[in-house]
C-alpha positions in Angstrom: 20.4 41.5 37.6 23.0 39.4 35.8 26.2 38.2 37.5 28.7 36.1 35.5 31.1 33.8 37.3 34.2 33.2 35.2 37.8 32.0 35.5 41.0 32.3 33.5 41.5 28.5 33.7 39.6 25.4 34.6 39.8 23.8 38.0 39.6 26.9 40.1 36.3 26.0 41.7 34.1 28.3 39.5 31.1 26.0 39.3 31.3 25.1 43.0 31.3 28.9 43.8 28.4 29.5 41.3 26.3 26.8 42.9 27.1 27.9 46.4 26.2 31.5 45.7 23.0 30.4 44.1 22.1 28.3 47.2 23.0 31.2 49.5 20.8 33.6 47.6 18.0 31.1 47.4 18.2 30.7 51.2 17.9 34.4 51.5 14.5 34.2 49.5 16.0 35.5 46.3 14.7 33.9 43.1 17.6 32.6 41.0 18.2 31.4 37.5 21.5 29.5 37.4 22.7 29.4 33.8 25.3 26.7 33.2 26.9 28.1 30.1 30.0 25.8 30.3 28.4 23.9 27.5 31.3 21.6 26.7 31.3 20.1 30.2 28.3 21.3 32.2 28.2 19.9 35.7 26.2 22.3 37.9 23.4 19.8 38.1 25.7 17.3 39.8 26.0 19.7 42.8 22.2 20.3 43.2 19.3 18.2 44.1 17.2 18.9 41.0 14.5 17.5 38.8 14.6 17.8 35.0 11.5 19.6 33.7 12.3 20.1 30.0 14.7 19.0 27.4 14.9 20.4 23.8 17.1 20.0 20.8 19.2 23.0 19.8 19.8 23.6 16.1 21.8 26.1 14.1 21.4 27.1 10.5 24.1 26.0 8.1 24.3 26.3 4.3 23.5 23.4 2.0 24.6 23.6 -1.6 23.0 22.5 -4.9 26.1 21.8 -6.9 24.1 21.4 -10.1 23.3 25.1 -10.1 26.6 26.5 -8.7 28.7 28.5 -11.2 31.6 29.2 -8.9 31.1 32.9 -9.0 32.7 33.2 -5.5 30.2 35.7 -4.1 29.4 33.4 -1.2 33.1 33.0 -0.3 33.7 36.7 -0.5 31.0 37.5 2.0 31.9 34.8 4.5 34.2 36.3 7.2 34.9 32.9 8.7 36.2 31.0 5.6 33.3 28.6 5.8 33.1 28.6 2.0 35.9 28.2 -0.5 35.9 28.0 -4.3 37.7 24.9 -5.6 37.8 24.1 -9.3 35.0 26.6 -10.0 32.7 25.1 -7.4 31.8 26.2 -3.9 32.9 23.9 -1.0 31.3 24.3 2.4 33.0 23.7 5.7 30.0 23.6 8.1 32.1 23.5 11.3 33.3 27.0 10.5 29.8 28.4 9.9 28.5 31.2 12.2 24.9 31.0 10.8 24.8 34.5 9.5 22.9 33.6 6.4 24.9 36.0 4.2 25.9 33.3 1.6 22.3 32.4 0.8 21.4 36.1 0.4 24.2 36.9 -2.1 24.1 33.8 -4.2 22.9 34.9 -7.7 21.9 31.4 -8.6 20.0 30.8 -5.4 21.7 27.4 -5.0 22.5 27.9 -1.3 19.8 27.2 1.3 19.9 27.2 5.1 19.2 23.9 6.8 18.9 22.9 10.4 21.9 21.2 12.0 21.7 19.8 15.5 24.4 21.3 17.8 23.3 20.3 21.2 20.5 20.2 23.8 19.1 22.6 26.4 17.8 21.2 29.7 15.9 23.0 32.4 15.8 21.8 36.0 13.8 22.6 39.1 16.2 22.8 42.1 13.9 24.1 44.8 13.5 27.8 44.0 16.6 27.7 41.9 15.8 27.6 38.2 18.7 25.8 36.5 19.3 25.9 32.8 22.0 23.9 31.1 23.4 23.7 27.6 25.1 20.6 26.4 27.2 20.9 23.2 27.2 17.8 21.0 30.5 15.9 20.9 32.5 17.0 17.9 30.7 20.4 17.5 33.0 23.4 17.6 30.6 26.3 17.9 29.6 26.9 21.5 28.5 30.6 21.3 25.1 30.1 19.7 24.1 27.6 22.3 25.4 29.8 25.1 23.3 32.7 23.8 20.2 30.5 23.8 20.8 29.4 27.3 21.1 33.0 28.5 17.7 33.8 26.9 16.0 31.4 29.3 16.9 33.4 32.5 13.5 34.2 34.0 14.2 35.1 37.7 15.1 38.4 39.3 18.8 37.3 39.6 20.7 35.4 36.9 24.0 33.7 37.8 26.0 32.6 34.7 28.5 29.8 35.2 30.8 30.7 32.3 33.2 28.5 30.3 36.8 28.8 31.6 39.5 30.7 29.6 39.2 33.9 27.6 38.1 32.7 24.1 34.8 33.2 22.3 32.6 31.0 24.6 33.7 33.0 27.7 33.3 36.3 26.0 29.8 35.3 24.9 28.8 34.2 28.3 29.9 37.3 30.2 28.5 39.7 27.6 25.6 41.8 29.0 26.3 41.0 32.7 26.1 43.7 35.3 29.5 42.5 36.5 31.8 39.5 36.5 33.3 37.5 39.4 36.7 36.0 38.5 37.4 32.9 40.5 41.1 32.2 40.8 43.6 30.2 42.9 46.9 31.4 44.5 49.2 29.5 42.1 51.5 30.6 39.2 49.1 29.1 36.7 46.1 30.8 38.5 47.8 34.2 38.3 48.9 33.8 34.7 45.4 32.9 33.4 43.7 35.4 35.7 45.7 38.2 34.1 44.5 37.2 30.7 40.9 37.2 32.0 41.5 40.7 33.5 42.8 42.0 30.2 39.9 40.5 28.3 37.3 42.1 30.7 39.0 45.4 30.6 38.9 45.4 26.8 35.2 44.7 27.1 34.9 47.6 29.6 33.2 45.3 32.1 33.2 45.6 35.9 34.6 42.7 37.8 35.8 41.5 41.2 37.9 38.5 42.2 37.3 35.5 44.5 40.4 33.6 45.6 39.6 29.9 46.2 41.9 27.9 48.5 43.2 31.3 49.5 45.4 30.1 52.3 47.4 27.7 50.1 49.9 28.6 47.4 51.6 32.0 47.5 50.7 35.6 47.7 51.3 36.6 44.0 47.6 36.8 43.2 47.0 39.1 46.2 49.9 41.4 45.2 48.7 41.5 41.6 45.2 42.5 42.7 46.6 45.2 45.0 48.8 46.6 42.2 46.0 46.6 39.7 43.4 48.0 42.2 41.2 45.0 41.9 39.0 44.2 44.9 39.1 40.7 46.2 35.4 40.2 47.3 35.9 36.7 48.9 38.7 34.5 50.1 37.7 30.9 50.5 39.9 28.8 52.8 41.3 25.5 51.7 39.6 22.5 53.3 40.2 18.8 52.9 36.7 18.1 54.2 35.3 20.4 51.5 37.4 18.6 48.8 36.0 15.2 50.1 32.5 16.6 50.0 32.9 17.9 46.5 34.1 14.5 45.3 30.6 13.3 46.4 28.8 16.0 44.6 28.4 18.3 47.6 29.1 22.0 47.0 31.1 24.3 49.3 27.9 25.7 50.7 26.8 22.4 52.2 30.2 21.0 53.0 30.7 22.7 56.4 28.6 25.1 58.5 31.3 27.8 58.3 31.2 27.7 54.5 27.4 28.2 54.6 27.6 31.2 56.8 30.4 32.7 54.8 28.5 32.4 51.5 25.3 33.9 53.0 27.3 36.8 54.4 29.1 37.5 51.1 26.2 36.8 48.8 24.5 40.0 50.1 27.7 41.9 49.4 27.8 40.5 45.9 24.2 41.6 45.1 24.9 45.1 46.4 27.9 45.4 44.2 25.7 44.5 41.1 23.3 47.3 42.1 26.2 49.8 42.1 26.6 49.4 38.3 22.9 49.6 37.3 
């Protein structure tokens, strides 16, 4: 069972919700893999008491060019859909940050002057957090291609339930993270920005033909435009989390919603079972 937790924008409480759901399910004796796929700024480990059990380098394949053999025929540039290769003054020029590691250029080069070489993109860390298995991807500073690392993190899910903490927004990293999930939880906030970015996320998930529900964080603040939008679009709001200054203080100390106050713990335990049952409906 795979459940992705996403958001149209950053700062809605997506990671805090992901960690709290994981803790609630773990306390209900469910085995959980929490996959932190927000690889540009992963922080789920800051909200869990966990112990690092493994760390590995993550590499992608990029083309390297032997200019002495290049004739500038342009076949490599023709096959590359991402403009990673251009022909300049009858010689191929490679832009590695645009490469998607498909390997097509090395296959079509008639002179065999292009080879694939390893390029370090980031790291993958695994943690033991009680019965929660936490996997985290960390993209190296300056690297642009998050999707390959996200896909690798997702491969390491090993428990009966996988919770994916997705990157915010609606670009390629988010699409990669939610792909293959049984359904998606969109975490939003009752603000104009929250509504605007949530509508973009809703449009994206509908184009992907994915099932989703909404959690409204700080639900009793802001305005009612998010509620009205969900009603008009026939979107179920599966949880409404109240605003709490005590929860905010706890979060600043690395304490998730689940542990901030007793009422939050009971609320997440109650709703985690509902969330799991929803996933079962789509199997």
